[in-house]
C-alpha positions in Angstrom: 129.4 96.0 93.5 128.6 98.2 96.5 127.4 95.5 98.9 126.2 98.0 101.5 124.1 100.0 99.1 122.7 96.8 97.5 121.8 95.3 100.9 120.1 98.5 102.0 118.0 98.5 98.8 117.1 94.9 99.4 116.0 95.6 102.9 113.9 98.5 101.7 111.9 96.1 99.4 111.7 93.4 102.1 110.3 95.9 104.6 107.3 96.3 102.3 106.3 92.6 102.3 103.1 92.5 104.4 102.7 90.0 107.3 101.1 86.8 106.0 102.8 87.0 102.6 106.2 85.9 101.2 108.4 87.0 98.4 111.1 85.1 96.5 114.7 86.1 96.3 114.2 86.6 92.6 111.2 88.7 93.1 113.1 91.0 95.4 116.0 91.2 92.9 113.6 92.1 90.1 111.9 94.8 92.1 115.3 96.3 92.8 116.0 96.3 89.0 118.7 93.6 89.5 116.9 90.6 88.0 120.0 88.4 87.9 121.0 89.0 91.5 118.7 86.7 93.5 121.7 85.1 95.1 122.9 88.5 96.4 119.5 89.1 97.9 120.1 85.9 99.8 123.4 87.2 101.0 121.7 90.4 102.1 119.0 88.5 104.0 121.6 86.4 105.7 123.4 89.6 106.8 120.3 91.5 107.7 119.5 92.7 111.3 116.3 90.7 111.0 113.1 91.8 112.8 115.1 93.5 115.5 116.3 95.8 112.8 113.0 96.1 111.0 113.8 93.7 108.2 111.3 90.7 108.0 113.8 88.5 106.2 111.8 85.4 107.2 109.3 86.4 104.6 111.8 85.7 101.7 111.8 82.2 100.4 112.9 80.2 97.3 110.8 80.3 94.2 109.4 76.8 94.9 108.4 77.8 98.4 111.2 76.1 100.2 112.8 77.7 103.1 116.5 78.8 103.4 118.6 76.0 105.0 120.9 78.7 106.4 118.2 81.0 107.8 120.3 83.3 110.0 117.9 83.5 112.9 117.5 79.9 114.0 117.4 77.8 110.9 114.4 76.8 108.7 112.4 75.5 111.6 112.4 78.9 113.2 111.6 80.6 109.8 108.6 78.3 109.4 107.4 79.1 112.9 107.7 82.8 112.2 105.7 82.5 109.0 103.0 80.2 110.5 102.6 82.8 113.3 101.7 85.3 110.6 99.2 82.9 109.0 101.3 81.6 106.1 100.3 78.1 105.1 102.4 75.2 104.1 101.9 72.3 101.7 102.4 68.7 102.8 105.9 68.9 101.2 106.9 71.4 103.8 107.0 74.3 101.3 105.1 77.5 101.5 101.9 77.4 99.5 103.1 80.0 97.0 99.7 80.1 95.1 98.0 81.4 98.2 100.7 83.3 100.0 103.1 84.9 97.5 103.1 88.7 97.7 101.6 90.2 94.6 102.8 93.7 94.0 
């Protein structure tokens, strides 16, 4: 697999996620036409340039709304702060309220 091409395609999808919304790794993979590659989307987000490079990877979460333990830009606490700053709400469990904040394309 061409990692660089895959990663760039993933970044292109993630750049479309509006502030205040989240997408799942699987959702990004499906939108890329690669429905079984959610894990690779995770690798792409971990390797991304982040907001400095125009890739809002903090807006990508697990399907259950949990945050990435290995968030590349400061850990899950920083990811949560970034999402909250955009108005994303969390449940008492600490997970994103996916019913309210999942990006619907």
